[in-house]
N, C-alpha and C positions, 0 to 999 in steps of 0.2 A: 300175565299168567305166572303163578309161582313155580319155580323150578323144583322138582321133586328131589328128595335126597337120593333116591336110586339113580336118577338121571345124572346128577352131578358127580356121583361116584363112578358111574360107567363112562362118563365123558367129562373129565375135570375141566372147568372153564379156563384154568391157567394153561392147559396143554401139557401139564406134567404127566408122567407115566401113571401116577396115582394121585387122587385128590388128597389134599392136606387140610386138616382141621386143627387149629391151634388154640390152646388156652394160653394167651399171652398176658393175662390180667396182671399178675404179680410182677412180671418182667416190665410191662409197660408202666406200671406204677413206679417202679424203681428208676426207669430210664427217662420216661417222658414227664412224669410228675415229680421226679427227684425225691421220691419217698413221701410226698405229701398225700393227704387224704384223697380218696377217690370221690368225685362229686356225685354221690348217689342221690342226693336231694334235688339235683337239677338234671332231669333227663336229657336236655339238650347238651349240657356241658359234658355229661357222661358219654353221650353218643359221639360228640366231637373228639373226646379223648380216645375212645375206642377206634374211631375212624382213622386217627393219626397212626395208631399201631397197625391197622390193616394196610394202610398205604405204604408203610415201611416194609412189612413182612409179606404181604400179598398171598395170604392163604386162599383156599377155594371156598371157605365157609366163614360166615360171621357167627361167632359163638356168644350167645347172651347168657351170662352166668346168673340166672335167677336164684341159684342156691346161695351165691355170695350176697345178693341183694337182700334175701330173706334173713340171712345171718346179721347183716347190718341193721335191719329193722329191729330184730330181737335185741340187739345190743343197746338200742336207744328208746325202746318202747316199754316202759315199766308197767303200764296198765295192761298191755297184752300179755306180758309174762305173768302178771298176777292172775289174769283170767285163766291162763293155761294151768296154773297151779291149784285151781279150785277143786279138782278131783284127783284121786289116785288111780283111777281106772285106766288100764292100758289103752292107748289110742285117744284118750280124752284131750291131751295136750295138742296132739297133731290136728285133731278135728277142730279144736278151738282156734288154732293158728290159721288153718286154711279157710275157716268160716269168717275170719275177720274182714269186715267190709273195707276198712282203711288199707289193709295190706293188699287186697284184691285191686282196689282202685289205683294204688301207687304202682303196683306191679304191671298192670295193663298200660298205664300211662307211660312208664319207662319202656316197655316192650313196643308200644305203638310208635313212639318217636324213634327208637333205635332201629326198628324195621324200615322206617321211611328213609333213614339216612345211610343205610348200608347198600353197597353195590352187590355184595355177595349174598347168596341165599342164607337165610337166618336159621340157625339151629339153637334151641334153648336147652339148657341143662338144669335139671333139678335133682335133688337126692332121690335115690330109689325109695319106694315106699317103706321097705324094711329099715333102711338107713334113717329116713326121716322119722319113722316111728320110734326108733331107739334114741335118736338125738333129742327129740322133743320130750320124750318120757322123763328126761332129766329135769324138765321144768315142772313136772307134776308134783303133787304132794306125796307121792309114793317114796318110800325109803328103800335103799338098797338097789341091787341090780335087778333087771328084768330080763326074762328069757322069752323070746317070741318064736312062733313057728310060721309055716306057710299060710295057715288060715288067718293069722293076725296080719300078715303081709297083704293078703288079698283084700281084707277089710280096709286096711290103710290105703290100698290102691284105689278104692272107691272115693275116698276123700280127695286124693291127688287128681283123679280123673275129673271130678266135679270142678276142682280148682282150675284145671287146664282148659276147661270149656270157656273160660273168660277170654282166652286168647284166640278163639275160633275165627274172628274176623280179620286177623292179622296174617300177613304173607309169610307163614312159617313153613320151612321145608321139613323139619324134623324135631324130635324130642329125644334127648339122651338122659337116661336115668343113671346117675353116678352112684355106684354101689361101694365105692372105696370109703372105708371108715377112717376118719382123721385120727392122727396120733394125739392131737390136742385140739381143743376148740373152745367155743363159748359155752358149752354145756358139759356136765360131768361125763366121764368116759362111759360108754354104753356097756351093757352086759352081754353075755354070749347069745348067739342066735344061730338058727339054721340057715344055710345058704338057700337063697330063693332064686329060682330060674326066671327068666323073662316071661316064660309061658304062664307063670302064676299070676301075672298082672293083667288079667283079662279086661277089667274095666278100662284101663289105660289103653290097651290095644284096641278096644272098641272105639274109643274116642279118637285115637290116632287114625284108624281106618276111616271113620266118618268124615274127618276133616282133611284126609289125604296127607297126613304127616308120616314120615318115616319114624321108626321107633327103635332105639338101641339101648343096651345095658352095658355100662362101662365098668369093667373090673380093673384090677391092677395092671394086667398084661394084655388085655384084649377088649374089643367092643363087639358084643353079640347083637345082631340085627334079626328082625323077624323075617326078612326076605333073604335072598341068596347072597346079598352083600356081606362082606366081612370087614372087620376093623382091627387094625394092629396099632400097638402103642410104640411110639418112638421113645426110647429111654432118655432120661435127662442127661446122661453122659454125652449123647450126641451133640447137644448144644454147647457143651463145655470143651469139646475137642478142638484141636487147631490144625488138623491135617486137611488134605484135599477131599476127604469124605468119598474116596473112590469106591468104598464098600459100605454104602449106607445101611445095608441089611444087617450088619453086625450090631447095630444099636436099635434095631426094631424087633420087638419081641414076637417070636412065633410066626414069622411070615415067610412066604415064598413069592416069587414074581408071579402075580396072577391078576386077572382082570377083576373088577368089582371090589377093589380093596381101598379102604379109607385109612389113611395114616393119621393118627391122633397124637398130638404132642403137647406137652406143657413146658414152656420155656422157664427155667429157673431165674429168679430175680438177679442172681449173681452172674448170669451169662454176659459175655462181652459183646456189645452190639455188632462190631465188625465180624466177629466169629459167627454170630447168629445169622447175619446176612449171607456169609459164605455157605453156611449149612443149608439155608433155604435154597440157595442157587444149586447146591449139590442135589437136593431132592428133585429139582427139575431136570437134571442131567442123567440121573441114574435110577433105574428101577430098583426096588429092594431085592 
């Protein structure tokens, strides 16, 4: 039976005061791979790489970065990028991307092997529909910036919801939509857009409910869930400090000591391994 996201947040498997979800991808690439390329083309090798990081850090959740995998595919698939550029219409590039059979097959193959190899409940992260819409619009034949609204975001969420259905048979505890816009990336900088709340993504919420997945929206300083759970972000400074972390809360944005709290952290690649391990131990000793 798949552990639900709500269950692991209310009763962290690690026994910590609060469950911890880590994005350790860049850090693990720097430390374990010594900066070498991540083996995205080999699901087994990628899953082994990830499992090594999990064994060292011992978070409560296994985070599958499908957003990074899709970025990798786009960097190396010229035919897909060409197909996405065939029209200038807003949303065409995203719909073309998510309708690509090869991307769907490779993504599900990666997720399937990944899920089988992890001890912790699996949460997948993808861009929020508004973010994915803006990022992929840079591949279209349109020129200049694009401004989108909540209606465009809801339409985009239908494409994302359809794409997520491909993962329905896998033991997934939850989905997090990452709403943070990158300062730089593989696509031109996006234009202005209106903030879109989680409630606007009804198609994704319906899919999540149908398959029993938790659903959250990640912003810079918090994670919003559809249920009573809350998510707080551990500042990157936390991983770079070298004291005994007796006051973990000072590096956690907007939190109080409360039940039903998920701590979300992204370890910077420059962090020192010994310091990171001390900080993880501190999270187990102290509530925020």
